[in-house]
C-alpha positions in Angstrom: 66.2 143.2 154.6 67.2 145.3 157.7 64.6 147.9 159.1 66.7 151.0 158.2 67.1 150.0 154.5 63.2 149.2 154.3 62.6 152.7 155.8 64.7 154.3 153.3 62.9 152.6 150.6 59.6 153.9 151.9 61.0 157.4 152.3 62.2 157.3 148.6 58.7 156.1 147.4 57.0 159.0 149.4 59.4 161.6 147.9 58.7 160.2 144.4 55.0 160.3 144.9 55.3 163.9 146.2 57.3 164.8 143.0 54.7 163.3 140.8 52.0 165.4 142.5 54.0 168.5 142.2 54.6 167.8 138.5 50.8 167.3 137.9 49.7 170.2 140.0 52.2 172.4 138.3 50.8 171.5 134.9 47.1 171.5 135.7 45.2 174.5 136.9 42.9 174.5 139.9 39.2 175.7 139.9 37.9 178.1 142.4 36.8 175.2 144.7 40.4 173.9 144.7 39.8 170.8 142.6 41.9 170.2 139.5 40.6 171.7 136.3 41.2 169.0 133.7 39.2 170.9 131.2 41.6 173.7 131.1 44.8 171.6 131.5 47.2 172.0 128.7 49.2 169.3 127.0 51.6 167.2 129.3 54.9 166.1 128.0 54.1 162.4 127.5 57.6 161.2 127.7 58.3 163.1 130.9 54.9 161.9 132.4 55.7 158.3 131.6 59.3 158.4 132.8 58.0 159.9 136.2 55.2 157.3 136.4 57.6 154.4 135.5 60.0 155.4 138.3 57.2 155.7 140.8 55.7 152.3 139.7 59.1 150.6 139.9 59.7 152.1 143.5 56.1 150.8 144.4 57.1 147.3 143.2 60.2 147.4 145.4 58.0 148.3 148.4 55.7 145.5 147.5 58.6 143.0 147.6 59.6 144.4 150.9 56.1 143.8 152.3 55.9 140.3 150.9 59.3 139.5 152.5 58.4 141.0 155.9 55.1 139.4 156.1 56.4 136.1 155.0 53.9 136.0 152.1 54.5 134.4 148.6 54.5 136.6 145.6 51.8 136.2 143.2 
């Protein structure tokens, strides 16, 4: 895999990761100290949460494959 294509995959992963955090932070209020208040969090849409997580996980697996290839390792 060429370097520019690998960089694009990493950029895509970081975008998806940021989107996941934005989704969670938009649904979970914060305490006065800035930490997430999971006690006051409402119900999250399980389907939307899973779809977002699955896409993020899929991209992470793509990144893993790139790392394995670039480092000359054998996949487990």
